[in-house]
SERO-4910 file (N, C-alpha, C, O; in steps of 0.05 Angstrom, whole numbers):
BEGIN
 pado doro    nc1    nc2    nc3   cac1   cac2   cac3    cc1    cc2    cc3    oc1    oc2    oc3
  Unk    A   -186    236   1144   -204    235   1163   -230    248   1146   -229    269   1135
  Unk    A   -252    233   1146   -271    243   1136   -293    266   1142   -299    270   1165
  Unk    A   -300    274   1128   -314    306   1134   -333    303   1160   -335    319   1179
  Unk    A   -346    282   1158   -362    273   1185   -353    280   1203   -362    299   1216
  Unk    A   -330    266   1211   -310    254   1233   -299    281   1239   -299    288   1262
  Unk    A   -287    302   1217   -278    328   1224   -300    345   1240   -295    356   1261
  Unk    A   -330    345   1227   -347    355   1240   -352    355   1268   -356    374   1283
  Unk    A   -351    327   1274   -359    319   1303   -337    326   1317   -339    336   1340
  Unk    A   -314    322   1305   -290    336   1327   -285    362   1331   -268    370   1347
  Unk    A   -300    376   1318   -304    412   1315   -322    412   1337   -314    422   1358
  Unk    A   -351    400   1334   -368    400   1356   -360    398   1386   -365    415   1403
  Unk    A   -345    371   1388   -337    362   1412   -321    384   1423   -323    391   1446
  Unk    A   -304    395   1404   -286    417   1424   -302    441   1430   -301    452   1452
  Unk    A   -316    448   1412   -343    466   1414   -360    465   1442   -370    485   1452
  Unk    A   -363    441   1450   -381    432   1471   -363    435   1501   -369    444   1523
  Unk    A   -339    425   1492   -322    430   1516   -313    459   1524   -312    469   1547
  Unk    A   -307    471   1502   -306    501   1507   -331    514   1512   -327    534   1526
  Unk    A   -352    512   1506   -382    519   1517   -377    518   1546   -374    537   1561
  Unk    A   -375    486   1556   -377    477   1588   -356    500   1606   -360    510   1628
  Unk    A   -334    503   1586   -314    521   1606   -325    542   1605   -327    550   1628
  Unk    A   -336    561   1587   -350    584   1585   -368    581   1608   -366    596   1627
  Unk    A   -386    564   1607   -408    562   1626   -397    567   1659   -403    587   1673
  Unk    A   -380    544   1667   -363    550   1691   -348    579   1698   -346    586   1722
  Unk    A   -339    594   1679   -327    618   1689   -347    633   1691   -349    647   1711
  Unk    A   -367    635   1671   -389    657   1675   -400    655   1699   -406    675   1712
  Unk    A   -405    629   1706   -428    620   1733   -410    627   1754   -421    626   1776
  Unk    A   -382    636   1755   -366    638   1780   -354    614   1792   -338    614   1811
  Unk    A   -366    590   1776   -349    568   1791   -314    561   1785   -299    544   1794
  Unk    A   -312    574   1774   -283    576   1764   -274    601   1755   -287    614   1739
  Unk    A   -253    609   1765   -240    639   1746   -229    638   1724   -229    657   1709
  Unk    A   -218    614   1720   -202    603   1692   -203    575   1695   -205    562   1716
  Unk    A   -200    566   1667   -210    544   1656   -193    544   1634   -194    562   1616
  Unk    A   -176    522   1633   -159    514   1604   -168    491   1594   -167    470   1608
  Unk    A   -177    491   1569   -181    474   1551   -161    459   1537   -157    467   1514
  Unk    A   -149    440   1545   -122    427   1527   -131    406   1513   -154    396   1511
  Unk    A   -105    400   1499   -103    375   1480   -124    375   1453   -135    354   1446
  Unk    A   -128    396   1443   -147    404   1423   -129    396   1398   -105    396   1396
  Unk    A   -147    391   1382   -137    385   1351   -141    402   1326   -128    402   1305
  Unk    A   -167    421   1333   -178    432   1313   -176    462   1320   -194    478   1318
  Unk    A   -149    466   1329   -142    501   1341   -154    521   1321   -176    533   1327
  Unk    A   -144    525   1302   -156    544   1283   -188    546   1274   -201    567   1271
  Unk    A   -195    524   1273   -222    521   1261   -244    519   1280   -266    517   1270
  Unk    A   -244    520   1310   -252    532   1337   -245    558   1348   -256    563   1370
  Unk    A   -227    576   1336   -212    597   1354   -236    616   1351   -247    622   1372
  Unk    A   -247    626   1326   -259    646   1325   -286    641   1336   -295    658   1351
  Unk    A   -299    620   1331   -322    608   1337   -326    611   1382   -343    619   1397
  Unk    A   -305    601   1384   -299    597   1411   -299    632   1426   -314    639   1444
  Unk    A   -283    647   1414   -279    677   1416   -307    688   1419   -313    702   1438
  Unk    A   -328    683   1398   -349    697   1397   -373    693   1414   -391    710   1419
  Unk    A   -370    666   1421   -387    651   1438   -379    661   1468   -397    662   1485
  Unk    A   -350    668   1476   -346    675   1498   -355    706   1505   -365    714   1526
  Unk    A   -348    719   1482   -358    753   1487   -386    751   1492   -395    767   1508
  Unk    A   -403    733   1481   -438    732   1487   -434    736   1512   -438    758   1522
  Unk    A   -426    720   1525   -432    711   1553   -414    727   1570   -418    719   1593
  Unk    A   -395    745   1572   -379    763   1582   -351    752   1591   -336    765   1605
  Unk    A   -343    728   1581   -316    724   1587   -302    722   1561   -314    727   1540
  Unk    A   -278    714   1564   -263    711   1538   -244    685   1540   -238    670   1559
  Unk    A   -236    683   1513   -217    656   1505   -193    669   1496   -194    687   1479
  Unk    A   -169    660   1508   -145    660   1499   -134    639   1486   -136    616   1495
  Unk    A   -118    645   1461    -99    615   1455    -84    618   1471    -82    639   1483
  Unk    A    -65    593   1477    -41    582   1484    -24    565   1458    -27    542   1448
  Unk    A     -9    582   1452      5    573   1430     25    554   1436     40    557   1455
  Unk    A     26    528   1417     44    507   1420     66    510   1404     72    533   1397
  Unk    A     83    488   1396     99    486   1375     83    495   1348     62    486   1341
  Unk    A     97    515   1334     84    525   1307     63    543   1306     65    562   1322
  Unk    A     45    542   1293     24    560   1290     -6    552   1305    -25    566   1299
  Unk    A     -8    531   1321    -27    516   1327    -38    525   1358    -23    527   1378
  Unk    A    -61    529   1358    -66    534   1393    -74    510   1402    -94    499   1394
  Unk    A    -64    503   1412    -67    476   1432    -85    474   1449    -99    454   1450
  Unk    A    -87    495   1466   -104    498   1492   -108    525   1487    -94    541   1475
  Unk    A   -131    528   1498   -148    555   1502   -160    557   1528   -174    540   1539
  Unk    A   -152    588   1542   -158    590   1565   -183    612   1562   -186    630   1547
  Unk    A   -202    600   1586   -222    622   1588   -225    630   1613   -228    614   1631
  Unk    A   -224    655   1615   -233    673   1641   -245    692   1640   -254    696   1617
  Unk    A   -254    716   1663   -270    732   1661   -257    757   1638   -233    760   1635
  Unk    A   -273    768   1626   -267    784   1606   -254    811   1622   -238    823   1609
  Unk    A   -259    822   1646   -253    845   1658   -230    828   1677   -231    839   1699
  Unk    A   -214    812   1678   -191    801   1689   -194    794   1712   -175    784   1723
  Unk    A   -218    796   1728   -219    792   1762   -231    762   1760   -251    756   1746
  Unk    A   -216    743   1778   -220    720   1789   -238    717   1806   -243    696   1817
***
């Protein structure tokens, strides 16, 4: 896979995560799970930082091996 393709994939995943963060932050959803991700490690730190800035949290759901295939976005205070 070319570097441009990898970057585009990372950007697409971060866009999905940003949308999930917005839904939770605005109260439209108590919890959103972003699934079938391919770039787990590459986006986890950025996703957590983006969520923290908006008062929500991102928690990985680990699949087989050491890859977070899904990310759960919910309120940082744990209330829905």
